[in-house]
N, C-alpha and C positions, 0 to 999 in steps of 0.2 A: 254860578256863584263866584263872586270875586274873592280874592285872598283876604281882603278886609272884612267882608261879610263872614267868611269862614272863621276868622279870628274872633269876631264878635260872638258868634254862635258857640264856639268852644269855651270862651270866657263865661258865657251864661250857663253852659252845662257844668263847668267847673264850680261856679258859685252855687248852683243847685245841689251838686253832689256834696259840697261842703256843708250846706244847710241840712241835708238829709243825714249826713254823718253825725252832726251835732244833735239832731233830734233823736237818732238811734242811741247815741251815747247817753243822753239825758234819760231815755226810757230804761236803759240798762241800770243806771245809777238809782233811779226810782224803784225799779224792781228789787234791786239789791237792798235798798233801805227798807222797803216793806218786809222783805224776808227776814232781815235782822230784827226789825221791830216785832214781828210775830214770834220769833224765837225768844226774845227777851222777856 
């Protein structure tokens, strides 16, 4: 694997990791909102 290809793969992995983090954060916020709504 050439250094350029390696860089491309790492960038793709980083982008995927960022998307997964956003999805996880959105689920946490959703769960929190549902919990608050149930208590109210």
